[in-house]
N, C-alpha and C positions, 0 to 999 in steps of 0.2 A: 816376665815383665811385659813383654809384647802383648800378651793376652790381656793384661790389666789395661794397657793403653787403648786396645781395641774397644773394650767395654766402656771405658771412660769417654772415648770419642763418641761412641754410639749414644750414650746417655746425654752428652753435651749437645747433640743435635736433636734427640727426642724431647728433652725436657721443655724447650720453648714451645714445641708442638703440643706438649701436654697442657701447658698454660692456655693455649688457644682452645683445646678441647674442653678444659674446665669452664672457660668463659662462655663458650657456646652452649654447654650444658646448663649452666646457671641462668643465663639470660633467657634461653629458650624455655627452660622449665618454668620460670616465673610467668612469662607470657602465656605459655600453654595452660597454666593453672587458672589464670583469669579467663582465658578463652573457653576453658572447660565449663566454668560456671555460666558464662554467657551462652554457650551453645546448649548446656543442659537445661537451664532455666528457660531459654527460648523454646525448646521443644515441649516444655510444659506449660507454655503461655496459654491463657484463656482466648487469645486472639488467633484465629486460624492463619491469617497471613504470616504472622511471626513464627508460628509452628512450622509452617510449610517451607519458609526461607531457611529457618534453622535446620530443618530436617534435610533439605537438599544439600546445604553446604556441608553439614556433618558427614552425610553418606558419601559425598563427592570426595572429601579429603581422606575418609576411611577407605574408600573403594578404589583409590588410585595409588600407585606406587610412590613412596617418598622420593625415590631416585628420579622418576619421571617428573615429579613436581619440582625438584631442584633443577633439572635440566630445562624445564619450561620457563621457569622464573629467570634463569641465567641466560639462556640462548634464545628463547622465543619472545620473551617480554620486550627486549630492545626493539623488536620489529614493530612494536606499537609506539615507539618513541620513549619508552621508559627503561632506562638502564640502571640497575642497582648494583652496588658493590657486592663482590662475592661473599663477604662476611654477613652483610645484611640479608642476601639471599638465603644463606644457610639458616640464619635465625628465623626468618620469616617461614620458610618451608617446614623446619622442625617444630615451630610453635603451632602452625596451623594443623600439621598432621597429628601431632600428639595431643593438641588441644581437642581435635575432633574425637579421638579415642577417649580422652578425659571426660568429655561432655556426656558420653554414655555411662561412665561411672557415676557422675553427678546425678543424672536422670534416674538411673536405677536405685541409687541410694536414697534419693528423695521419695521415690515411690514406695520403698520398703518401710517407711515410717508408718506405723499403724494408723488406721482411720480414726481410731479412738482419740489419738493425740490431737488431730486436727479438730475433732468435734469438741474437745476440751477447750481449745483456743477460741472456738466460736462461742461456746458457753460463757467464756470470760469477756465477751465483746471485743476481742482482738480483731484488728483489720487483717486482711490477707498478708500484708507486709509484715506486721508484727508477729503473726503466726509463723511465717517463714523464717524470720530472723531469731525469734526467741525459743521456738519449739521444735520446728522441723529441721532446720539446718544444723543446730548443735548435735542432734541425734544422727542425722545423715552423715555428717562429716566424719565421725568415728568410723562409719561403715566404709567410707571412701578411702580412708588412709592406706590400707594394704594394697589396694589396687593402684592408688597414686604412687606408692613405693615401687611397684612393679614397672609402671610407666616411666618413672624417673630413670631406672636402670636401662630400660629399652631405649630411652632418649639418648643416654650416654653412648650406648652402643651404636645408635643410628648416626651419631655425629661422624662416624667413620666414612659415611658417604660424601661428606662435604669435600673430601680430598679430590673427588672427581670434578669439582668445579674450582680447583686450584686454591682452595683455602689451606694454609699451611698448618694443619693440625697434625697430631701424632702419625696418623695413617699416611698422610701426604709426605711427611718427612722420611718415614720408613721406606716408602716406595721409591722416593728420590735417591735415598742412601743406597738402596739395594740395587738400583740401576747402575750406580757408579762403583759398587763393591759387591758384586753378586757372590763372591766367595765367602762373604759374611752373612749371607741370608739367614742362616739359623740363628746366629746371635741377634741380629736386627729384629727379627719377628718374635723371638723369645722375650726380649726386653719390651716389645710393644705389648705382648700379652700381659706381662707383669705390670706395666704401667696402667693398662686399662683396669686390671684388678685392683691396683693400688688406689685408683680413683673410685671405683664402683663399690668396693666393700665398705668403706667409711660411709658412703651414701646409704647403703643398706642398714648399717648400724644406726645411723641418724634417723632414718624412717621408723625403725623399731622403737627407738627412744620416744619419738614423737607419739607413736601409737600408744606406748605405755603411759605417757603423760596425759593423753586425752582419755584413757580408759580408767584413770584414777577416779574412784567414787562411783564408778558405773556398777549397777547391781546386776 
């Protein structure tokens, strides 16, 4: 009976942290999705200044550690007079970091669409915007989906780092619990692994379903 009580107590502490992890993942994923298109399309812009700025920002956030970005936003940014709540810091850092990786997915997927498709749009007197919206993006989006799925799972796992800036996610709660009950380290971190899998696996299935939906009718 005591063993059951221990597991129940561990879950009662970890589950609120799991809710925080899910919230961080969902909000950051939505923002990163839009930033991916902003960065990817910016790098393909016909205007050199936009390409240059987009390229620098993307390479900066891809080339620096997510952990360091979190620390800089949380500890260094207040030195400039701007203090953000820990939860907002976590969302901003995750969105910028994974949005930068996603922008490369968008860029490469758009470039993978054959030149013949673009020429067909020109022959139909379509504007560049119409060609992008009606011809290029629908085809490129199907190519992006598997990589977006992988990035979503990576983002979920990346949320564990927010524990280091005191956001009470699953990892933070598990670490705090372990400090006060070191003898139950095995049980605590085993449940932590199970909960991450319980969140991540449905996300994987969801992305596979989306891929199948967008592949219907594709020759």
